[in-house]
N, CA and C atoms as an extended XYZ file, in Angstrom:
507
Properties=species:S:1:pos:R:3:atomname:S:1:resname:S:1:resid:I:1 pbc="F F F"
N       -72.995      -12.907       34.157 N   MET     1
C       -72.668      -12.380       33.356 CA  MET     1
C       -71.079      -12.181       32.821 C   MET     1
N       -70.861      -12.113       31.274 N   LYS     2
C       -68.935      -12.550       31.247 CA  LYS     2
C       -68.727      -10.736       31.630 C   LYS     2
N       -67.258      -10.726       31.758 N   ARG     3
C       -66.795       -9.147       31.800 CA  ARG     3
C       -66.164       -8.779       30.833 C   ARG     3
N       -65.674       -7.878       30.628 N   VAL     4
C       -64.667       -7.270       29.930 CA  VAL     4
C       -64.086       -6.304       31.004 C   VAL     4
N       -62.314       -7.150       31.081 N   TYR     5
C       -61.696       -5.743       31.751 CA  TYR     5
C       -60.890       -4.765       30.949 C   TYR     5
N       -61.042       -3.731       31.076 N   LYS     6
C       -60.772       -2.507       30.423 CA  LYS     6
C       -59.611       -2.089       31.420 C   LYS     6
N       -58.090       -2.277       30.507 N   ILE     7
C       -57.214       -1.742       31.339 CA  ILE     7
C       -55.849       -1.050       30.903 C   ILE     7
N       -55.593        0.209       31.492 N   GLY     8
C       -54.846        1.232       30.905 CA  GLY     8
C       -53.376        0.513       30.983 C   GLY     8
N       -52.185        0.591       29.952 N   VAL     9
C       -50.956        0.307       30.427 CA  VAL     9
C       -50.091        1.369       30.012 C   VAL     9
N       -49.870        1.925       31.148 N   ILE    10
C       -49.357        3.736       31.007 CA  ILE    10
C       -47.346        3.704       32.100 C   ILE    10
N       -46.980        4.608       31.635 N   GLY    11
C       -45.575        4.529       32.224 CA  GLY    11
C       -44.370        5.527       31.362 C   GLY    11
N       -43.290        5.932       31.703 N   PRO    12
C       -42.692        6.860       31.516 CA  PRO    12
C       -41.796        6.308       29.830 C   PRO    12
N       -41.571        7.467       29.062 N   PHE    13
C       -40.968        6.698       27.488 CA  PHE    13
C       -40.030        5.628       27.611 C   PHE    13
N       -39.863        4.785       26.736 N   ALA    14
C       -39.101        3.379       27.313 CA  ALA    14
C       -39.168        2.604       28.619 C   ALA    14
N       -39.915        2.393       28.841 N   SER    15
C       -40.123        1.716       30.398 CA  SER    15
C       -41.076        0.276       29.917 C   SER    15
N       -41.380        0.058       28.401 N   GLY    16
C       -42.005       -1.224       27.904 CA  GLY    16
C       -42.900       -1.233       28.165 C   GLY    16
N       -44.032       -0.454       27.754 N   LYS    17
C       -45.076       -0.662       27.654 CA  LYS    17
C       -45.435       -1.358       26.684 C   LYS    17
N       -45.824       -0.975       25.549 N   THR    18
C       -45.344       -1.613       24.130 CA  THR    18
C       -45.411       -3.815       24.160 C   THR    18
N       -43.787       -3.435       24.618 N   LEU    19
C       -43.353       -5.083       25.138 CA  LEU    19
C       -44.372       -5.431       25.981 C   LEU    19
N       -44.939       -5.252       27.153 N   PHE    20
C       -45.602       -5.262       27.619 CA  PHE    20
C       -46.957       -5.912       27.313 C   PHE    20
N       -47.531       -5.245       26.299 N   ILE    21
C       -48.312       -5.882       25.349 CA  ILE    21
C       -48.184       -6.703       24.808 C   ILE    21
N       -47.420       -6.657       23.956 N   LYS    22
C       -47.258       -7.821       23.219 CA  LYS    22
C       -46.688       -9.062       24.231 C   LYS    22
N       -45.994       -8.996       25.012 N   SER    23
C       -45.699      -10.149       26.017 CA  SER    23
C       -46.752      -11.008       26.254 C   SER    23
N       -48.151       -9.761       26.996 N   VAL    24
C       -48.969      -10.700       27.555 CA  VAL    24
C       -50.263      -11.137       26.730 C   VAL    24
N       -50.012      -10.427       25.634 N   SER    25
C       -50.842      -11.134       24.410 CA  SER    25
C       -50.635      -12.378       23.300 C   SER    25
N       -49.132      -12.086       23.475 N   GLY    26
C       -48.540      -13.336       22.397 CA  GLY    26
C       -48.408      -12.439       20.982 C   GLY    26
N       -48.931      -11.228       21.127 N   GLY    27
C       -48.816      -10.457       19.861 CA  GLY    27
C       -50.454      -10.683       19.017 C   GLY    27
N       -51.227      -11.942       19.351 N   LYS    28
C       -52.164      -11.834       18.829 CA  LYS    28
C       -53.476      -10.836       19.246 C   LYS    28
N       -54.443      -10.288       18.123 N   ASN    29
C       -55.227       -9.282       18.111 CA  ASN    29
C       -54.715       -7.868       19.010 C   ASN    29
N       -53.656       -7.706       18.730 N   ALA    30
C       -52.697       -6.474       19.342 CA  ALA    30
C       -52.352       -5.897       17.980 C   ALA    30
N       -52.371       -3.742       18.608 N   TYR    31
C       -52.670       -3.385       16.984 CA  TYR    31
C       -51.587       -2.009       18.141 C   TYR    31
N       -50.523       -1.844       17.093 N   PHE    32
C       -49.015       -1.149       18.007 CA  PHE    32
C       -49.526        0.191       16.833 C   PHE    32
N       -49.141        1.371       17.577 N   THR    33
C       -49.016        3.191       16.878 CA  THR    33
C       -47.673        3.561       16.857 C   THR    33
N       -46.595        2.443       16.960 N   GLU    34
C       -45.358        2.743       16.571 CA  GLU    34
C       -44.606        3.689       15.559 C   GLU    34
N       -44.257        4.778       15.944 N   LYS    35
C       -43.349        5.213       14.975 CA  LYS    35
C       -41.839        5.180       15.009 C   LYS    35
N       -40.990        5.781       13.918 N   PRO    36
C       -39.532        6.426       14.447 CA  PRO    36
C       -39.592        7.335       15.539 C   PRO    36
N       -38.460        7.285       16.613 N   VAL    37
C       -38.539        8.292       17.316 CA  VAL    37
C       -37.884        9.474       16.312 C   VAL    37
N       -37.845       10.857       17.094 N   SER    38
C       -38.067       12.020       16.030 CA  SER    38
C       -36.692       12.886       16.933 C   SER    38
N       -36.916       12.315       18.143 N   GLU    39
C       -35.573       13.461       18.732 CA  GLU    39
C       -34.581       12.095       18.829 C   GLU    39
N       -33.031       12.769       18.809 N   ALA    40
C       -31.686       12.548       18.780 CA  ALA    40
C       -31.774       11.965       19.851 C   ALA    40
N       -31.845       12.830       20.781 N   HIS    41
C       -31.510       12.257       22.579 CA  HIS    41
C       -32.164       10.680       22.782 C   HIS    41
N       -33.404       10.407       22.495 N   ARG    42
C       -34.257        9.722       22.659 CA  ARG    42
C       -34.002        8.375       21.487 C   ARG    42
N       -33.568        8.739       20.720 N   ARG    43
C       -33.009        7.637       19.479 CA  ARG    43
C       -32.113        6.924       20.195 C   ARG    43
N       -31.243        7.417       20.978 N   LYS    44
C       -30.017        6.885       21.445 CA  LYS    44
C       -30.583        5.443       22.821 C   LYS    44
N       -31.716        5.725       22.470 N   ILE    45
C       -32.645        4.696       24.070 CA  ILE    45
C       -33.220        3.688       23.060 C   ILE    45
N       -33.944        4.077       21.800 N   LYS    46
C       -34.650        3.369       21.248 CA  LYS    46
C       -35.430        3.775       20.148 C   LYS    46
N       -35.325        2.666       19.039 N   GLU    47
C       -35.608        3.922       17.584 CA  GLU    47
C       -37.051        3.738       17.486 C   GLU    47
N       -38.147        3.364       17.403 N   THR    48
C       -39.868        3.463       17.597 CA  THR    48
C       -40.103        3.383       19.100 C   THR    48
N       -41.513        4.728       19.000 N   THR    49
C       -42.354        5.227       20.143 CA  THR    49
C       -43.812        5.143       19.795 C   THR    49
N       -44.497        4.757       20.790 N   THR    50
C       -45.886        4.885       20.664 CA  THR    50
C       -46.214        5.936       20.670 C   THR    50
N       -47.245        6.473       19.654 N   VAL    51
C       -47.514        7.485       19.156 CA  VAL    51
C       -49.156        7.712       19.469 C   VAL    51
N       -49.827        6.796       19.418 N   ALA    52
C       -51.267        6.927       19.855 CA  ALA    52
C       -51.844        5.923       20.745 C   ALA    52
N       -52.696        4.995       20.895 N   ILE    53
C       -52.867        4.012       21.790 CA  ILE    53
C       -52.695        2.783       21.138 C   ILE    53
N       -51.690        1.711       21.742 N   ASP    54
C       -51.638        0.200       21.803 CA  ASP    54
C       -52.868       -0.258       22.416 C   ASP    54
N       -53.132       -1.392       21.653 N   PHE    55
C       -54.610       -2.125       21.958 CA  PHE    55
C       -54.370       -3.554       21.824 C   PHE    55
N       -54.723       -4.200       22.737 N   THR    56
C       -54.882       -5.569       22.899 CA  THR    56
C       -56.312       -6.326       23.313 C   THR    56
N       -56.692       -7.246       22.698 N   HIS    57
C       -58.086       -7.765       23.430 CA  HIS    57
C       -57.682       -9.753       23.783 C   HIS    57
N       -58.388       -9.864       24.215 N   MET    58
C       -57.537      -11.247       24.620 CA  MET    58
C       -58.750      -12.131       25.425 C   MET    58
N       -58.623      -13.242       25.862 N   GLU    59
C       -59.405      -13.950       26.259 CA  GLU    59
C       -59.229      -14.075       27.827 C   GLU    59
N       -59.634      -14.131       28.719 N   TRP    60
C       -59.066      -13.871       30.266 CA  TRP    60
C       -59.749      -15.545       30.790 C   TRP    60
N       -59.704      -15.770       32.151 N   TYR    61
C       -60.515      -16.544       32.926 CA  TYR    61
C       -62.029      -16.752       32.765 C   TYR    61
N       -62.744      -17.625       33.011 N   ASN    62
C       -64.041      -17.937       33.121 CA  ASN    62
C       -64.721      -17.531       31.867 C   ASN    62
N       -64.135      -17.569       30.868 N   GLY    63
C       -64.764      -16.573       29.665 CA  GLY    63
C       -64.466      -15.078       29.885 C   GLY    63
N       -64.286      -14.319       30.405 N   ASN    64
C       -63.981      -12.703       30.140 CA  ASN    64
C       -62.873      -12.901       29.563 C   ASN    64
N       -63.014      -11.224       29.424 N   LYS    65
C       -62.398      -11.111       28.714 CA  LYS    65
C       -61.427       -9.739       28.774 C   LYS    65
N       -60.148       -9.452       28.375 N   VAL    66
C       -59.164       -8.237       28.838 CA  VAL    66
C       -58.985       -7.193       27.485 C   VAL    66
N       -59.197       -5.887       27.722 N   HIS    67
C       -58.891       -5.296       26.689 CA  HIS    67
C       -57.791       -4.154       27.558 C   HIS    67
N       -56.614       -4.283       26.757 N   LEU    68
C       -55.377       -3.549       26.801 CA  LEU    68
C       -55.172       -2.138       26.191 C   LEU    68
N       -54.966       -0.769       26.628 N   TYR    69
C       -54.699        0.096       26.225 CA  TYR    69
C       -53.460        0.851       26.786 C   TYR    69
N       -52.384        0.891       25.623 N   GLY    70
C       -51.326        1.015       25.890 CA  GLY    70
C       -50.944        2.974       25.455 C   GLY    70
N       -50.700        3.571       26.308 N   THR    71
C       -50.531        4.914       26.426 CA  THR    71
C       -48.977        5.439       25.848 C   THR    71
N       -49.133        6.110       24.998 N   PRO    72
C       -47.604        6.869       25.126 CA  PRO    72
C       -46.754        7.536       26.122 C   PRO    72
N       -45.298        7.558       26.857 N   GLY    73
C       -45.067        7.850       27.887 CA  GLY    73
C       -44.346        9.244       27.794 C   GLY    73
N       -44.335       10.330       26.425 N   GLN    74
C       -44.206       11.212       25.864 CA  GLN    74
C       -45.159       11.995       26.879 C   GLN    74
N       -44.612       13.252       27.218 N   GLU    75
C       -45.085       13.929       27.606 CA  GLU    75
C       -45.459       14.813       27.073 C   GLU    75
N       -45.491       15.256       25.952 N   HIS    76
C       -46.165       15.839       25.044 CA  HIS    76
C       -47.401       15.131       24.444 C   HIS    76
N       -47.499       14.165       24.321 N   LEU    77
C       -48.834       12.826       24.406 CA  LEU    77
C       -49.788       12.757       25.313 C   LEU    77
N       -49.436       13.031       26.700 N   SER    78
C       -50.279       12.851       27.621 CA  SER    78
C       -51.961       13.420       27.674 C   SER    78
N       -52.368       14.248       26.511 N   GLY    79
C       -53.573       14.193       26.468 CA  GLY    79
C       -54.516       13.004       25.611 C   GLY    79
N       -53.412       11.779       25.110 N   ILE    80
C       -53.721       10.834       25.017 CA  ILE    80
C       -54.335        9.788       26.620 C   ILE    80
N       -53.713        9.896       27.232 N   LEU    81
C       -53.668        9.229       28.934 CA  LEU    81
C       -55.195        9.946       29.545 C   LEU    81
N       -55.543       11.147       29.061 N   GLU    82
C       -56.933       11.828       29.438 CA  GLU    82
C       -57.994       11.232       28.735 C   GLU    82
N       -57.751       10.722       27.338 N   MET    83
C       -58.633       10.358       26.667 CA  MET    83
C       -59.208        8.522       27.222 C   MET    83
N       -57.980        7.611       27.761 N   VAL    84
C       -57.842        6.482       27.760 CA  VAL    84
C       -59.049        6.279       29.284 C   VAL    84
N       -58.337        7.363       30.111 N   ASP    85
C       -58.907        7.526       31.818 CA  ASP    85
C       -60.336        7.275       31.861 C   ASP    85
N       -61.330        7.376       30.861 N   PRO    86
C       -63.197        7.105       31.030 CA  PRO    86
C       -63.499        5.865       30.002 C   PRO    86
N       -62.096        5.243       30.267 N   VAL    87
C       -62.942        4.040       29.685 CA  VAL    87
C       -62.247        2.778       30.467 C   VAL    87
N       -60.801        3.039       30.952 N   VAL    88
C       -60.371        2.137       31.666 CA  VAL    88
C       -60.589        2.084       32.912 C   VAL    88
N       -60.577        0.298       33.624 N   GLU    89
C       -60.865        0.730       35.334 CA  GLU    89
C       -60.023        0.526       36.130 C   GLU    89
N       -58.654        0.524       35.427 N   GLY    90
C       -57.431        0.709       36.369 CA  GLY    90
C       -56.395        0.227       35.343 C   GLY    90
N       -55.118        0.566       35.967 N   TYR    91
C       -53.917        0.642       35.534 CA  TYR    91
C       -52.799       -0.512       35.213 C   TYR    91
N       -51.568       -0.724       34.651 N   VAL    92
C       -49.975       -1.156       34.801 CA  VAL    92
C       -49.489        0.034       34.797 C   VAL    92
N       -48.806        0.179       36.089 N   LEU    93
C       -47.838        1.043       35.835 CA  LEU    93
C       -46.408        0.343       35.218 C   LEU    93
N       -45.594        0.495       34.396 N   VAL    94
C       -44.826       -0.395       33.687 CA  VAL    94
C       -43.734        0.522       34.043 C   VAL    94
N       -42.443       -0.085       34.541 N   LEU    95
C       -41.517        0.962       35.227 CA  LEU    95
C       -39.984        0.062       34.520 C   LEU    95
N       -39.242        0.223       34.227 N   SER    96
C       -37.962       -0.651       34.314 CA  SER    96
C       -36.973       -0.027       35.331 C   SER    96
N       -36.284       -1.143       36.147 N   THR    97
C       -34.802       -1.520       36.542 CA  THR    97
C       -33.769       -1.014       36.059 C   THR    97
N       -33.955       -0.457       34.051 N   ASP    98
C       -32.637        0.002       34.069 CA  ASP    98
C       -32.500        1.517       35.056 C   ASP    98
N       -33.478        2.087       34.827 N   HIS    99
C       -32.920        3.199       35.641 CA  HIS    99
C       -33.740        3.201       37.210 C   HIS    99
N       -33.130        2.650       37.580 N   VAL   100
C       -33.774        2.031       39.235 CA  VAL   100
C       -33.483        3.567       39.864 C   VAL   100
N       -32.896        4.191       39.617 N   GLU   101
C       -32.718        6.042       40.613 CA  GLU   101
C       -33.976        6.585       40.423 C   GLU   101
N       -34.624        6.114       39.087 N   LYS   102
C       -35.694        7.054       39.314 CA  LYS   102
C       -37.018        6.666       39.538 C   LYS   102
N       -36.740        5.242       39.792 N   VAL   103
C       -37.925        4.456       39.973 CA  VAL   103
C       -38.953        4.986       41.241 C   VAL   103
N       -38.273        6.026       42.473 N   ASP   104
C       -39.363        6.102       43.051 CA  ASP   104
C       -39.583        7.318       42.539 C   ASP   104
N       -39.682        8.147       41.894 N   SER   105
C       -39.786        9.296       41.531 CA  SER   105
C       -41.127        9.157       40.774 C   SER   105
N       -40.833        8.351       39.474 N   HIS   106
C       -41.930        7.774       38.700 CA  HIS   106
C       -42.669        7.144       39.140 C   HIS   106
N       -42.803        6.207       39.822 N   ILE   107
C       -44.098        6.136       41.256 CA  ILE   107
C       -44.880        7.096       41.954 C   ILE   107
N       -44.392        8.265       42.079 N   GLN   108
C       -44.946        9.150       42.649 CA  GLN   108
C       -45.498       10.352       41.842 C   GLN   108
N       -45.271        9.795       40.783 N   GLN   109
C       -45.512       11.042       39.815 CA  GLN   109
C       -46.461       10.186       38.366 C   GLN   109
N       -46.570        8.607       38.951 N   TRP   110
C       -47.969        8.194       37.668 CA  TRP   110
C       -48.827        7.870       38.638 C   TRP   110
N       -48.802        7.416       39.975 N   VAL   111
C       -49.714        6.694       40.447 CA  VAL   111
C       -50.242        7.791       41.185 C   VAL   111
N       -49.804        8.987       41.327 N   HIS   112
C       -50.952        9.900       41.890 CA  HIS   112
C       -51.454       10.747       40.381 C   HIS   112
N       -51.760       10.393       39.476 N   ARG   113
C       -51.650       11.399       38.118 CA  ARG   113
C       -53.025       10.465       37.634 C   ARG   113
N       -53.460        9.430       38.036 N   VAL   114
C       -54.960        8.544       37.740 CA  VAL   114
C       -55.432        8.320       38.823 C   VAL   114
N       -56.569        8.093       39.454 N   PRO   115
C       -57.210        8.005       40.337 CA  PRO   115
C       -57.925        6.651       40.554 C   PRO   115
N       -57.768        5.950       39.866 N   LYS   116
C       -58.057        3.980       39.349 CA  LYS   116
C       -57.387        2.975       40.217 C   LYS   116
N       -57.253        2.243       40.919 N   PRO   117
C       -56.272        1.056       41.206 CA  PRO   117
C       -55.550        0.739       39.827 C   PRO   117
N       -54.104        0.856       40.720 N   VAL   118
C       -52.679        0.977       40.140 CA  VAL   118
C       -51.701       -0.222       40.438 C   VAL   118
N       -51.275       -0.961       39.384 N   VAL   119
C       -50.649       -2.189       39.931 CA  VAL   119
C       -48.961       -1.818       39.432 C   VAL   119
N       -47.871       -2.147       39.701 N   ILE   120
C       -46.707       -1.746       39.104 CA  ILE   120
C       -45.901       -2.650       38.397 C   ILE   120
N       -45.843       -3.092       37.154 N   ALA   121
C       -45.107       -3.866       36.449 CA  ALA   121
C       -43.459       -3.918       36.339 C   ALA   121
N       -43.003       -4.361       37.399 N   LEU   122
C       -41.056       -3.547       37.589 CA  LEU   122
C       -40.065       -4.323       36.493 C   LEU   122
N       -40.384       -4.162       35.425 N   ARG   123
C       -39.175       -5.015       34.079 CA  ARG   123
C       -38.298       -5.161       34.958 C   ARG   123
N       -37.946       -6.716       34.860 N   THR   124
C       -36.381       -7.097       35.580 CA  THR   124
C       -36.075       -8.071       34.229 C   THR   124
N       -35.786       -7.835       33.761 N   GLU   125
C       -35.065       -8.983       32.194 CA  GLU   125
C       -33.684       -9.597       33.172 C   GLU   125
N       -32.944       -9.318       33.582 N   ASP   126
C       -31.994      -10.119       34.400 CA  ASP   126
C       -32.150      -10.834       35.255 C   ASP   126
N       -33.587      -10.862       36.005 N   HIS   127
C       -34.656      -11.749       36.976 CA  HIS   127
C       -34.092      -11.183       38.506 C   HIS   127
N       -33.609      -10.072       38.588 N   SER   128
C       -33.144       -9.630       40.151 CA  SER   128
C       -34.504       -9.108       40.919 C   SER   128
N       -35.491       -9.387       40.430 N   GLY   129
C       -36.527       -9.175       40.725 CA  GLY   129
C       -36.356       -7.383       41.630 C   GLY   129
N       -37.594       -7.364       43.167 N   ILE   130
C       -37.764       -5.993       42.981 CA  ILE   130
C       -36.493       -5.676       43.789 C   ILE   130
N       -35.703       -4.104       43.677 N   PRO   131
C       -34.826       -3.792       44.097 CA  PRO   131
C       -35.222       -3.416       45.677 C   PRO   131
N       -34.176       -3.653       46.323 N   GLU   132
C       -34.844       -3.757       48.094 CA  GLU   132
C       -35.195       -2.303       48.594 C   GLU   132
N       -34.596       -1.188       47.665 N   HIS   133
C       -35.267        0.107       48.304 CA  HIS   133
C       -36.731        0.810       48.163 C   HIS   133
N       -37.451       -0.536       47.454 N   ILE   134
C       -38.603       -0.144       47.125 CA  ILE   134
C       -39.817       -1.358       47.707 C   ILE   134
N       -39.550       -1.979       48.514 N   PRO   135
C       -40.725       -3.103       48.684 CA  PRO   135
C       -41.342       -2.570       50.005 C   PRO   135
N       -41.262       -1.106       50.580 N   TRP   136
C       -42.341       -0.377       51.665 CA  TRP   136
C       -43.738        0.365       50.474 C   TRP   136
N       -43.265       -0.065       49.019 N   LEU   137
C       -44.246        0.570       48.138 CA  LEU   137
C       -45.608       -0.090       48.344 C   LEU   137
N       -44.906       -1.824       48.246 N   GLN   138
C       -46.604       -2.698       48.069 CA  GLN   138
C       -47.336       -2.665       49.423 C   GLN   138
N       -46.951       -1.794       50.259 N   ARG   139
C       -48.534       -1.529       51.180 CA  ARG   139
C       -49.215       -0.961       50.574 C   ARG   139
N       -48.836        0.235       49.824 N   GLU   140
C       -49.795        0.903       48.956 CA  GLU   140
C       -50.341        0.581       47.575 C   GLU   140
N       -49.362        0.411       46.640 N   VAL   141
C       -49.516        0.163       45.138 CA  VAL   141
C       -48.562       -1.514       45.295 C   VAL   141
N       -49.049       -2.427       44.582 N   PRO   142
C       -49.082       -3.706       44.338 CA  PRO   142
C       -47.431       -3.521       43.441 C   PRO   142
N       -45.815       -4.127       43.440 N   VAL   143
C       -45.217       -4.102       43.051 CA  VAL   143
C       -45.283       -5.519       42.697 C   VAL   143
N       -44.665       -5.888       41.104 N   LEU   144
C       -44.758       -7.434       40.970 CA  LEU   144
C       -43.465       -6.925       39.830 C   LEU   144
N       -42.612       -8.178       40.008 N   PRO   145
C       -41.129       -8.530       38.925 CA  PRO   145
C       -42.029       -8.557       37.697 C   PRO   145
N       -41.860       -8.195       36.389 N   TRP   146
C       -42.176       -8.629       35.440 CA  TRP   146
C       -40.864       -8.910       34.467 C   TRP   146
N       -40.529      -10.020       33.512 N   ASP   147
C       -39.758      -10.448       33.107 CA  ASP   147
C       -40.324      -10.503       31.726 C   ASP   147
N       -40.084       -9.412       30.058 N   PRO   148
C       -41.091       -9.691       29.326 CA  PRO   148
C       -40.567      -10.761       28.482 C   PRO   148
N       -39.829      -11.680       28.823 N   SER   149
C       -39.950      -13.087       27.706 CA  SER   149
C       -40.468      -13.824       28.557 C   SER   149
N       -41.413      -12.891       29.648 N   ASP   150
C       -41.884      -14.946       30.483 CA  ASP   150
C       -43.741      -14.398       30.404 C   ASP   150
N       -44.557      -14.860       29.591 N   ARG   151
C       -45.370      -14.229       29.575 CA  ARG   151
C       -46.325      -13.997       30.735 C   ARG   151
N       -45.872      -15.279       31.560 N   LYS   152
C       -46.837      -15.439       32.783 CA  LYS   152
C       -46.726      -14.690       33.364 C   LYS   152
N       -45.327      -14.387       34.030 N   SER   153
C       -45.188      -13.093       35.028 CA  SER   153
C       -45.902      -11.825       34.622 C   SER   153
N       -46.133      -11.307       33.327 N   GLY   154
C       -47.158      -10.646       33.089 CA  GLY   154
C       -48.572      -10.448       33.180 C   GLY   154
N       -48.935      -12.455       33.195 N   VAL   155
C       -50.380      -12.368       32.769 CA  VAL   155
C       -50.356      -12.273       34.933 C   VAL   155
N       -49.679      -12.163       35.776 N   GLU   156
C       -50.100      -12.678       37.182 CA  GLU   156
C       -49.532      -10.671       37.686 C   GLU   156
N       -49.714      -10.381       36.484 N   VAL   157
C       -49.266       -8.190       36.585 CA  VAL   157
C       -50.856       -8.388       37.123 C   VAL   157
N       -51.725       -8.766       35.504 N   LEU   158
C       -53.094       -8.380       35.102 CA  LEU   158
C       -53.901       -9.032       36.082 C   LEU   158
N       -53.587      -10.519       36.732 N   LYS   159
C       -54.785      -11.417       37.365 CA  LYS   159
C       -54.257      -10.073       38.462 C   LYS   159
N       -53.403       -9.780       39.376 N   LYS   160
C       -53.002       -8.833       40.794 CA  LYS   160
C       -54.096       -7.528       40.532 C   LYS   160
N       -54.328       -6.730       39.528 N   LEU   161
C       -54.814       -5.439       39.102 CA  LEU   161
C       -56.470       -6.111       39.405 C   LEU   161
N       -56.732       -7.236       38.115 N   VAL   162
C       -58.127       -7.580       37.829 CA  VAL   162
C       -58.815       -7.950       39.801 C   VAL   162
N       -57.981       -7.811       40.906 N   GLU   163
C       -58.085       -8.681       42.264 CA  GLU   163
C       -58.665       -7.088       42.907 C   GLU   163
N       -58.795       -5.700       42.321 N   LYS   164
C       -58.337       -5.070       42.999 CA  LYS   164
C       -59.563       -4.338       42.301 C   LYS   164
N       -60.301       -4.668       41.069 N   LEU   165
C       -60.871       -4.267       40.642 CA  LEU   165
C       -62.666       -4.575       41.529 C   LEU   165
N       -63.492       -3.784       41.102 N   PRO   166
C       -64.664       -3.515       41.559 CA  PRO   166
C       -65.333       -4.410       40.519 C   PRO   166
N       -66.502       -5.225       41.623 N   GLU   167
C       -66.973       -6.691       40.763 CA  GLU   167
C       -67.969       -5.804       39.758 C   GLU   167
N       -68.362       -4.895       39.416 N   THR   168
C       -68.961       -4.560       38.336 CA  THR   168
C       -68.750       -3.380       38.016 C   THR   168
N       -68.542       -2.637       37.194 N   ARG   169
C       -68.376       -1.434       36.719 CA  ARG   169
C       -69.958       -0.833       36.167 C   ARG   169
């Protein structure tokens, strides 16, 4: 029987959640809910932000499908994560090496927030790989480097999560 893997894409503000969905889907069958950033201090970081649920559906291996549900990273929109949680089987936690000093605290905050399988996509646009201070995490939660310009690296993250999901739901 064919399967639909339902995966949430979570992370803090400006970590690259929408970019992850755009990258792995190639922009096909994708729906985004970005609006201009209203807070001046955040506008210095980026111009638009997700305000609801980004979504894409795509073909997967062996005739299966993947649905990705991207949530906002702003704390005041955290209720959206609560809406997505009953639907999804696991999560991709997107983090950026731009703020490497915050990676550990973000992992602790987000991994314990969702009681389902999690894989971390660590955004490394400079091809630097995973910083040396976080390999210990890979025993508990897989941490994979993700380059937004390389669709295959995002697909590898999804493969790792799919491996962790139960056979049936």
